[in-house]
TIMARSE-507406 format. One line per 3 residues: for each residue x, y, z of N, C-alpha, C. Coordinates in steps of 0.02 Angstrom, whole numbers. Layout:
N
X/Y/Z/X/Y/Z/X/Y/Z  ...
! end
This chain:
414
-1616/-1910/-1238/-1552/-1920/-1242/-1510/-1880/-1294  -1558/-1862/-1351/-1534/-1813/-1385/-1515/-1751/-1353  -1557/-1738/-1313/-1547/-1657/-1278/-1498/-1662/-1227
-1489/-1721/-1199/-1417/-1728/-1147/-1364/-1731/-1192  -1349/-1768/-1243/-1298/-1770/-1275/-1281/-1698/-1310  -1324/-1656/-1322/-1314/-1593/-1359/-1282/-1541/-1294
-1316/-1558/-1223/-1285/-1513/-1182/-1212/-1532/-1158  -1192/-1589/-1164/-1129/-1627/-1131/-1083/-1596/-1200  -1098/-1596/-1262/-1048/-1572/-1302/-1043/-1503/-1303
-1101/-1462/-1280/-1095/-1389/-1286/-1054/-1379/-1208  -1052/-1410/-1155/-1011/-1408/-1103/-929/-1413/-1114  -919/-1452/-1148/-854/-1493/-1173/-831/-1431/-1214
-862/-1407/-1270/-834/-1349/-1315/-829/-1289/-1282  -867/-1283/-1221/-865/-1200/-1192/-806/-1202/-1141  -775/-1274/-1128/-722/-1272/-1090/-646/-1254/-1127
-642/-1271/-1189/-595/-1268/-1233/-563/-1199/-1223  -604/-1144/-1234/-557/-1081/-1232/-534/-1067/-1161  -562/-1079/-1112/-542/-1076/-1047/-477/-1099/-1034
-475/-1170/-1054/-411/-1217/-1041/-353/-1189/-1085  -375/-1163/-1147/-303/-1138/-1191/-297/-1059/-1160  -327/-1027/-1125/-312/-969/-1116/-269/-977/-1042
-279/-1025/-1004/-246/-1043/-943/-173/-1065/-967  -169/-1100/-1028/-101/-1121/-1052/-62/-1069/-1091  -102/-1028/-1110/-67/-955/-1152/-37/-929/-1088
-77/-900/-1040/-54/-879/-981/4/-899/-946  -2/-959/-943/53/-986/-915/121/-989/-944  114/-989/-1017/175/-981/-1055/216/-915/-1035
160/-853/-1048/178/-787/-1031/216/-768/-970  175/-800/-907/211/-797/-842/271/-845/-829  278/-903/-869/347/-943/-855/399/-901/-895
392/-879/-954/439/-842/-987/462/-776/-954  417/-747/-917/437/-692/-872/482/-715/-812  454/-771/-789/487/-787/-724/570/-803/-744
573/-830/-799/635/-859/-819/672/-797/-838  653/-755/-870/691/-688/-874/721/-659/-819  666/-663/-766/693/-633/-698/744/-671/-666
738/-733/-665/792/-778/-637/859/-769/-675  857/-762/-754/908/-749/-777/951/-693/-767  905/-634/-736/926/-568/-730/957/-572/-656
946/-608/-626/971/-607/-557/1045/-655/-559  1052/-713/-598/1110/-757/-596/1168/-704/-627  1137/-685/-692/1186/-641/-731/1222/-589/-695
1194/-563/-639/1218/-497/-605/1275/-535/-556  1249/-570/-514/1304/-592/-461/1353/-663/-490  1334/-691/-527/1388/-761/-551/1424/-742/-624
1385/-718/-659/1418/-696/-730/1440/-618/-727  1433/-577/-670/1450/-519/-670/1452/-467/-744  1397/-494/-772/1387/-464/-850/1337/-416/-843
1349/-347/-869/1296/-302/-868/1248/-316/-934  1301/-343/-977/1273/-356/-1054/1210/-421/-1041  1233/-465/-1003/1198/-514/-999/1133/-507/-960
1148/-453/-910/1094/-441/-881/1035/-389/-907  1060/-348/-960/1022/-320/-1006/982/-351/-1049  1018/-414/-1066/983/-448/-1122/930/-493/-1096
946/-516/-1024/903/-543/-986/835/-503/-979  841/-424/-960/797/-384/-957/753/-378/-1026  783/-370/-1082/749/-354/-1144/713/-416/-1153
727/-484/-1131/690/-543/-1157/618/-541/-1124  612/-477/-1078/537/-483/-1053/492/-457/-1104  513/-452/-1155/471/-398/-1222/434/-463/-1255
476/-533/-1249/442/-587/-1289/385/-613/-1254  371/-623/-1188/309/-630/-1161/246/-575/-1177  276/-516/-1179/223/-458/-1184/209/-463/-1270
250/-475/-1312/217/-491/-1384/186/-565/-1389  193/-612/-1356/145/-665/-1361/79/-650/-1335  79/-616/-1286/11/-591/-1263/-29/-541/-1304
8/-500/-1337/-20/-462/-1401/-43/-504/-1459  -3/-551/-1476/-26/-598/-1523/-90/-636/-1514  -91/-651/-1440/-142/-682/-1409/-209/-651/-1416
-200/-578/-1434/-258/-538/-1430/-287/-535/-1355  -241/-540/-1302/-271/-528/-1232/-245/-457/-1207  -249/-415/-1243/-231/-339/-1220/-295/-289/-1241
-299/-260/-1184/-356/-202/-1181/-321/-131/-1197  -314/-113/-1258/-266/-59/-1274/-290/6/-1238  -351/15/-1226/-389/82/-1182/-343/75/-1116
-344/18/-1084/-323/26/-1027/-244/25/-1034  -210/-2/-1063/-138/8/-1073/-124/85/-1083  -162/120/-1128/-145/184/-1138/-167/226/-1065
-224/213/-1024/-239/243/-960/-189/240/-921  -166/176/-912/-114/154/-855/-47/182/-867  -25/200/-927/30/223/-954/33/283/-934
-17/313/-954/-10/397/-946/7/418/-860  -15/375/-818/-10/394/-758/76/395/-739  102/345/-774/182/347/-768/203/413/-804
171/419/-859/206/485/-903/244/530/-868  211/570/-821/239/632/-781/294/611/-741  320/541/-720/365/516/-677/431/518/-742
418/488/-799/473/480/-841/482/542/-871  432/591/-879/453/649/-904/497/692/-870  478/698/-803/532/722/-752/612/698/-750
612/615/-761/668/599/-762/710/617/-831  672/646/-892/693/659/-945/724/725/-940  670/778/-915/704/847/-902/753/829/-861
744/803/-809/827/816/-760/889/789/-794  888/734/-842/943/728/-886/956/781/-945  903/804/-963/925/846/-1017/953/920/-992
918/949/-932/954/1001/-897/1015/988/-874  1023/927/-859/1091/923/-829/1143/884/-879  1139/883/-945/1173/857/-987/1258/864/-975
1269/928/-974/1337/956/-969/1367/940/-902  1334/916/-847/1360/889/-791/1401/825/-783  1440/831/-737/1486/764/-740/1446/697/-715
1398/687/-729/1360/637/-701/1359/578/-754  1340/504/-739/1353/465/-782/1300/460/-838  1312/479/-901/1269/501/-948/1229/427/-974
1277/391/-986/1261/320/-1023/1212/293/-969  1235/294/-907/1193/249/-852/1127/276/-860  1119/356/-863/1054/387/-857/1007/361/-913
1038/367/-971/988/352/-1035/967/272/-1024  1001/239/-1018/1001/157/-1001/937/141/-951  946/187/-903/896/176/-846/837/203/-880
824/265/-901/770/296/-918/724/253/-981  788/217/-1035/758/178/-1081/732/121/-1045  758/80/-1009/739/35/-964/681/39/-930
666/87/-892/600/99/-850/539/108/-915  551/155/-956/505/158/-1014/481/96/-1028  523/57/-1056/498/0/-1093/473/-45/-1033
499/-52/-967/468/-85/-913/387/-75/-909  377/-8/-887/313/13/-874/266/-8/-939  298/4/-1004/252/-11/-1062/236/-83/-1063
279/-132/-1046/273/-206/-1048/236/-232/-1007  210/-193/-941/175/-223/-884/115/-192/-893  119/-133/-925/38/-106/-930/2/-153/-989
55/-179/-1031/22/-235/-1079/-6/-287/-1048  39/-322/-1004/23/-374/-964/-32/-364/-924  -27/-312/-882/-91/-302/-834/-144/-279/-858
-155/-267/-916/-215/-246/-955/-264/-316/-961  -235/-378/-967/-277/-429/-957/-326/-446/-894  -397/-459/-926/-453/-444/-885/-456/-512/-824
-435/-570/-872/-455/-636/-823/-394/-656/-783  -339/-631/-778/-292/-654/-741/-247/-601/-717  -225/-621/-650/-170/-569/-622/-93/-602/-637
-82/-584/-707/-10/-608/-717/45/-611/-677  45/-556/-633/110/-543/-577/102/-600/-524  41/-625/-511/29/-682/-469/69/-747/-492
39/-767/-553/80/-815/-594/151/-816/-593  183/-763/-608/247/-753/-619/275/-761/-559  265/-737/-505/291/-741/-440/289/-817/-408
229/-851/-420/221/-919/-399/278/-963/-442  278/-948/-506/323/-987/-544/407/-977/-526  420/-911/-527/478/-882/-507/500/-926/-443
460/-929/-393/487/-962/-319/524/-1022/-333  499/-1058/-389/547/-1126/-406/600/-1117/-435  611/-1047/-451/671/-1039/-495/729/-1012/-437
691/-970/-394/737/-936/-343/761/-981/-281  722/-1026/-256/759/-1062/-198/803/-1115/-214  807/-1137/-270/876/-1186/-286/920/-1127/-295
920/-1066/-326/964/-1016/-331/995/-984/-271  947/-967/-229/980/-949/-158/1006/-1009/-113  977/-1074/-129/1014/-1126/-88/1085/-1138/-116
1087/-1124/-189/1164/-1137/-212/1211/-1084/-188  1188/-1010/-176/1220/-963/-145/1245/-975/-75  1190/-992/-31/1201/-1026/34/1252/-1059/36
1269/-1122/3/1312/-1176/14/1372/-1160/-9  1369/-1123/-70/1446/-1111/-111/1474/-1041/-64  1431/-999/-44/1465/-936/-10/1445/-949/71
1452/-998/92/1442/-995/164/1502/-966/208  1552/-959/186/1611/-932/223/1631/-858/194  1594/-826/150/1598/-763/136/1589/-709/182
1624/-709/237/1610/-652/279/1674/-597/274  1657/-548/292/1702/-482/284/1678/-428/336  1722/-426/398/1712/-390/452/1650/-400/499
1626/-482/493/1581/-498/526/1518/-501/499  1511/-483/430/1449/-477/385/1455/-521/325  1403/-569/315/1402/-622/262/1396/-563/195
1443/-576/150/1436/-534/92/1453/-568/28  1405/-620/-2/1422/-670/-51/1430/-635/-108  1472/-664/-153/1502/-628/-228/1504/-559/-217
1535/-536/-169/1548/-461/-160/1617/-444/-164  1647/-430/-214/1711/-397/-229/1737/-335/-204  1702/-296/-172/1717/-236/-148/1700/-176/-204
1680/-201/-254/1666/-142/-303/1600/-129/-292  1575/-65/-310/1514/-35/-282/1455/-61/-339  1476/-84/-394/1432/-116/-430/1418/-193/-411
1461/-223/-368/1451/-294/-370/1392/-310/-318  1388/-368/-310/1331/-404/-271/1327/-393/-194  1322/-315/-189/1326/-286/-109/1279/-333/-54
1284/-324/-1/1233/-360/47/1163/-326/42  1167/-262/37/1089/-228/34/1068/-244/-18  1096/-263/-87/1071/-298/-151/1052/-360/-142
1073/-404/-102/1051/-470/-78/985/-458/-49  976/-405/11/928/-396/40/874/-377/10  884/-343/-44/822/-325/-96/797/-384/-128
855/-424/-157/820/-489/-181/802/-541/-141  823/-548/-79/789/-594/-29/709/-573/-20  699/-514/-21/628/-472/-22/586/-499/-74
618/-490/-132/578/-530/-197/560/-596/-187  613/-642/-157/597/-706/-141/530/-712/-99  532/-669/-36/478/-668/-3/412/-650/-23
430/-610/-67/355/-581/-113/313/-664/-146  367/-690/-176/344/-739/-220/308/-803/-171  343/-807/-119/314/-852/-60/235/-837/-51
238/-765/-39/166/-745/-8/121/-738/-65  143/-752/-135/95/-759/-179/63/-840/-189  74/-880/-154/54/-943/-147/5/-942/-86
-52/-995/-87/-87/-999/-30/-71/-1058/-4  -25/-1111/-30/-20/-1167/5/38/-1159/58  41/-1170/101/79/-1171/166/142/-1193/159
156/-1250/132/228/-1277/105/268/-1228/66  234/-1216/10/273/-1158/-27/278/-1089/10  232/-1065/37/240/-996/65/294/-1019/119
293/-1048/168/336/-1046/232/404/-1060/211  416/-1117/152/477/-1133/128/513/-1071/119  484/-1025/63/513/-955/32/519/-911/77
476/-905/133/487/-853/177/550/-877/228  551/-932/246/608/-958/288/673/-944/263  674/-956/192/745/-950/153/768/-868/146
705/-838/141/708/-750/134/732/-724/200  691/-743/251/716/-716/304/779/-741/339  800/-807/324/870/-818/353/924/-790/310
918/-780/241/956/-723/203/972/-651/235  916/-628/249/913/-565/276/961/-558/342  935/-602/379/979/-613/452/1044/-616/436
1075/-646/389/1153/-673/396/1177/-608/352  1143/-580/307/1170/-506/277/1157/-454/310  1118/-453/370/1119/-387/411/1073/-347/377
1027/-369/340/984/-322/282/922/-307/333  921/-261/367/865/-241/418/810/-215/384  823/-159/330/770/-123/291/731/-187/262
754/-231/233/722/-280/191/680/-326/245  716/-334/300/669/-381/345/604/-346/376  612/-283/389/550/-243/407/487/-243/350
529/-242/290/483/-229/226/443/-294/219  497/-356/240/469/-423/225/392/-430/271  405/-403/339/351/-408/390/288/-379/381
308/-317/330/252/-281/315/207/-316/260  237/-340/204/209/-388/165/182/-439/194  217/-466/235/166/-542/272/106/-523/306
106/-453/338/48/-438/368/-2/-425/311  9/-393/273/-41/-367/206/-53/-417/176  -19/-481/170/-31/-524/107/-51/-594/145
-24/-603/212/-42/-660/211/-109/-688/234  -165/-643/237/-226/-656/245/-258/-672/328  -206/-658/362/-221/-675/429/-233/-602/467
-208/-552/456/-204/-489/487/-253/-448/445  -247/-438/379/-270/-388/336/-284/-418/272  -365/-411/239/-404/-395/278/-431/-433/341
-451/-411/396/-470/-449/456/-536/-481/439  -530/-551/455/-592/-590/455/-614/-627/513  -673/-621/522/-705/-643/590/-680/-716/609
-679/-769/550/-649/-830/558/-584/-837/581  -547/-796/582/-479/-794/597/-464/-767/663  -509/-747/698/-505/-712/770/-479/-764/825
-488/-827/818/-461/-876/860/-395/-889/843  -375/-896/782/-302/-900/762/-259/-842/779  -288/-776/761/-246/-729/789/-237/-722/860
-287/-735/903/-281/-732/969/-238/-792/998  -236/-853/964/-182/-895/985/-110/-864/961  -106/-837/916/-29/-818/893/-11/-774/939
-67/-708/966/-51/-660/1011/-23/-688/1073  -65/-736/1097/-48/-762/1165/3/-810/1158  35/-838/1113/90/-881/1109/155/-838/1102
132/-774/1075/196/-707/1075/212/-701/1146  157/-691/1185/157/-659/1266/191/-715/1298  182/-779/1285/206/-830/1329/283/-841/1309
298/-833/1236/358/-841/1220/399/-779/1245  380/-723/1243/413/-656/1273/445/-680/1351  373/-695/1383/388/-710/1462/434/-759/1469
442/-813/1438/480/-882/1462/553/-856/1432  561/-814/1380/623/-802/1355/661/-736/1377  619/-693/1400/638/-631/1448/677/-585/1413
727/-558/1435/769/-510/1399/819/-546/1348  806/-620/1357/861/-652/1299/834/-635/1223  760/-643/1222/733/-634/1149/730/-563/1130
738/-509/1178/726/-440/1157/781/-422/1145  837/-451/1177/905/-435/1160/933/-473/1094  902/-517/1074/914/-557/1010/901/-511/961
826/-486/955/813/-453/910/838/-381/901  862/-350/969/894/-267/972/960/-284/946  997/-335/977/1065/-335/968/1088/-376/908
1060/-438/881/1079/-474/827/1042/-463/767  985/-448/775/943/-426/711/942/-353/697  929/-311/729/921/-244/713/988/-206/723
1040/-233/765/1098/-208/772/1093/-143/797  1062/-128/843/1051/-51/882/1120/-43/907  1150/-94/944/1215/-78/983/1273/-83/946
1272/-97/880/1327/-108/830/1365/-43/832  1439/-35/852/1471/21/840/1474/66/766  1473/13/717/1477/35/649/1408/44/619
1359/2/632/1296/11/599/1241/20/653  1250/32/713/1196/59/758/1168/117/764  1123/118/823/1094/179/819/1144/236/824
1199/239/879/1250/294/861/1293/301/817  1292/257/758/1330/275/705/1303/318/650  1256/359/662/1218/391/610/1185/344/561
1160/284/573/1141/235/530/1181/222/479  1248/205/495/1304/185/454/1327/240/417  1308/304/449/1343/351/411/1291/381/356
1230/365/361/1174/374/307/1148/436/318  1149/463/384/1111/524/399/1157/575/366  1222/575/349/1256/625/313/1236/621/243
1231/566/210/1198/563/145/1130/600/142  1099/590/184/1031/616/199/1029/707/187  1086/729/227/1083/796/227/1114/829/160
1173/781/126/1197/812/68/1143/802/5  1092/756/8/1045/765/-43/991/810/-14  973/834/37/931/891/46/951/949/27
1030/971/39/1057/1029/28/1071/1040/-42  1083/979/-86/1089/992/-159/1022/998/-183  967/995/-153/899/1016/-176/892/1087/-197
931/1127/-159/928/1203/-166/967/1210/-229  1001/1179/-274/1023/1189/-330/975/1198/-400  934/1145/-371/879/1141/-428/813/1100/-409
780/1143/-372/727/1109/-337/671/1074/-381  669/1103/-439/615/1076/-491/626/1009/-519  691/1002/-546/708/952/-594/762/915/-563
788/943/-516/846/890/-480/917/917/-524  966/870/-494/1029/884/-513/1060/824/-554  1013/782/-586/1027/740/-635/1030/662/-605
1012/622/-645/1017/554/-639/1083/514/-626  1101/482/-566/1160/449/-565/1205/484/-518  1189/551/-496/1234/588/-439/1228/573/-365
1184/532/-342/1182/521/-276/1180/461/-258  1207/414/-292/1190/340/-282/1204/310/-212  1243/348/-168/1266/333/-100/1206/341/-58
1153/381/-72/1105/409/-24/1051/350/-17  1054/309/44/1023/251/40/939/281/74  910/302/26/837/325/37/813/339/-29
774/308/-60/735/297/-120/711/367/-128  667/391/-93/632/452/-94/672/515/-100  739/516/-55/770/567/-54/810/571/-121
833/509/-132/881/506/-202/837/521/-267  772/523/-263/742/539/-322/732/610/-323  721/626/-250/707/713/-242/776/749/-273
834/721/-246/886/759/-263/914/745/-344  898/697/-367/917/678/-433/858/712/-478  807/702/-467/747/736/-514/702/771/-489
701/797/-433/673/868/-414/607/841/-385  581/899/-359/503/893/-327/457/879/-370  471/880/-445/414/849/-486/414/785/-491
485/748/-490/489/681/-485/467/648/-430  483/676/-376/461/654/-310/380/654/-306  344/692/-320/274/704/-328/240/648/-367
269/656/-428/246/603/-489/249/527/-467  293/509/-421/308/440/-401/252/431/-347  254/480/-303/203/469/-253/152/451/-268
131/496/-334/60/504/-362/37/426/-395  107/399/-419/94/334/-464/77/290/-402  119/290/-336/102/236/-282/33/232/-270
21/290/-246/-58/307/-217/-108/286/-269  -108/306/-327/-152/280/-382/-157/198/-377  -92/177/-389/-109/88/-389/-144/73/-313
-109/88/-271/-147/66/-218/-216/87/-195  -230/142/-221/-310/159/-219/-361/106/-246  -320/92/-312/-369/50/-370/-363/-11/-338
-319/-33/-308/-306/-114/-278/-361/-119/-226  -374/-64/-184/-401/-67/-123/-478/-57/-144  -495/-17/-198/-551/6/-225/-588/-67/-266
-543/-103/-279/-572/-185/-318/-574/-232/-280  -538/-220/-214/-547/-274/-168/-485/-319/-161  -426/-292/-210/-370/-332/-204/-314/-314/-159
-319/-327/-92/-279/-297/-54/-206/-313/-53  -191/-380/-99/-128/-401/-83/-79/-360/-117  -102/-333/-183/-67/-287/-218/-42/-236/-183
-81/-203/-142/-62/-140/-105/-30/-159/-54  -34/-221/-22/27/-240/18/98/-244/-3  94/-275/-68/158/-270/-94/193/-200/-111
162/-155/-127/186/-90/-138/197/-49/-77  144/-59/-26/173/-37/50/243/-68/66  258/-134/53/313/-166/78/378/-133/37
366/-126/-29/415/-90/-70/435/-28/-39  382/28/-26/391/93/7/434/86/65  415/43/101/452/32/169/533/14/150
549/-25/107/612/-46/79/642/15/54  620/68/9/650/121/-8/680/173/53  640/166/106/674/204/169/763/176/181
774/136/162/839/111/172/871/89/102  847/74/49/872/75/-17/891/116/-63  936/122/-95/958/192/-132/907/197/-193
913/156/-236/875/162/-300/806/155/-311  771/199/-332/690/200/-321/665/135/-364  693/141/-434/665/88/-480/745/66/-513
752/-7/-532/803/-23/-568/783/-88/-608  829/-110/-647/820/-167/-675/830/-231/-648  831/-230/-592/836/-301/-547/768/-330/-531
766/-394/-508/728/-433/-504/667/-406/-453  674/-381/-400/629/-360/-359/591/-294/-380  637/-244/-413/600/-186/-432/556/-195/-497
583/-252/-549/533/-271/-596/481/-294/-571  462/-337/-517/415/-363/-492/360/-310/-467  387/-255/-427/345/-220/-399/316/-169/-457
351/-160/-511/323/-111/-564/270/-168/-605  273/-227/-603/224/-277/-636/160/-261/-583  182/-262/-518/111/-256/-465/84/-180/-482
124/-129/-485/93/-64/-493/56/-56/-553  89/-87/-615/44/-72/-674/-22/-110/-674  -31/-177/-647/-89/-209/-642/-140/-173/-600
-113/-145/-541/-150/-96/-501/-184/-46/-552  -140/-10/-586/-177/51/-623/-224/17/-677  -221/-44/-695/-265/-72/-749/-340/-100/-705
-340/-99/-650/-402/-113/-617/-455/-47/-630  -510/-79/-663/-563/-26/-689/-616/-72/-669  -675/-26/-670/-750/-63/-658/-759/-96/-732
-767/-175/-714/-786/-221/-785/-867/-220/-780  -883/-222/-851/-955/-239/-867/-958/-313/-862  -1013/-331/-816/-1032/-404/-805/-1065/-430/-879
-1040/-480/-911/-1059/-493/-974/-1099/-562/-945  -1148/-586/-963/-1184/-641/-958/-1158/-701/-998  -1155/-745/-978/-1121/-816/-1012/-1171/-823/-1075
-1129/-852/-1127/-1160/-854/-1184/-1203/-907/-1202  -1226/-949/-1150/-1276/-1003/-1151/-1328/-977/-1119  -1341/-918/-1094/-1388/-888/-1079/-1425/-834/-1120
-1483/-840/-1122/-1536/-794/-1171/-1580/-745/-1122  -1578/-685/-1111/-1619/-637/-1081/-1688/-645/-1101  -1714/-654/-1047/-1803/-653/-1069/-1834/-602/-1040
-1891/-582/-1065/-1932/-518/-1032/-1945/-548/-955  -1966/-501/-924/-1979/-496/-843/-2054/-542/-852  -2042/-594/-793/-2099/-629/-784/-2089/-700/-803
-2038/-701/-856/-2029/-778/-879/-1976/-795/-861  -1969/-864/-848/-1893/-907/-833/-1858/-911/-885  -1782/-900/-876/-1732/-904/-927/-1720/-972/-950
-1708/-983/-1001/-1696/-1046/-1039/-1626/-1053/-1074  -1608/-1106/-1070/-1530/-1117/-1096/-1527/-1129/-1174  -1494/-1109/-1210/-1503/-1116/-1274/-1472/-1187/-1301
! end
């Protein structure tokens, strides 16, 4: 009886630190999710850049809490942040070399300061060994986002202009443009995919896909498909137990196409991808975007190394061409190295979901202008990237209730 009581009390005490750790990690994730939700609302509803900046700066609070909890590996923080330094340095050089040019100096300074703070905060949060905090943030954020998106859907259901749904868009280039909404809907889809429960996953995906359809946000929709393939668990990584389910989905798709015929294909080509639209279709130069691509490439000859200055080519709807024109070849190569290193570490550690989110964001950047910004979706992907950089081989520490014995003897519990 005495031995049994002693074992029971030991088990109870050993669970206390784990419970406290989960509670503390929930607090950090909850505060981050609340900050991201406030960033979203402050942009389109309050139309206040000051409120948005304050919401962004509030992300420092959960990072400070994690530091006070001593859940930070400062060696990992240093190693992961050093991978970002070439990108940040290239932006700084582009700013300094073009400081006399007529570009938005205040905007460039604020952007560089926000990016530096973001990457540092998320290197601190990502260095935690026992949890992927970004998954917790996405799961909690879903319960903030679905009511917000439903509110926008019901209050702005008549906000159509030239056949396109444009909620809270006043015509100002800094307003809530439909492309911005598509970017935010992609963030909602990511949050849904972070859940394993089907009811949460498909509820979030349904709202996100419906928003993208109304917004005619084709790039975000394709990026969401990439995220779904990589993060759903059905397609990648492939599991033999899923073979029957995948075969059923494939067979159902063939039957659906056969029954619907041209009507289904026409729906995707005409109504979803808008290939025949005179203003936004294949014959319109991608809504005039190919002209912007040419301008960005031609401007590269002015300064191919460090670019023409941050904030000069916001009209170029391609994040990689934009950073090439504004920051030069050095900025482009450094950000490609950042993406590739994070993806490689995710794949090497067996966490393919993180790599799927990054690939989804890369697809979005083909049609979205700004590479990184202080909006919800960009902040989420920065969290994912920094966590990927923090994945290293960890030494397996034996439980404290086990004592190593010489070879040939049985282990005994203390």
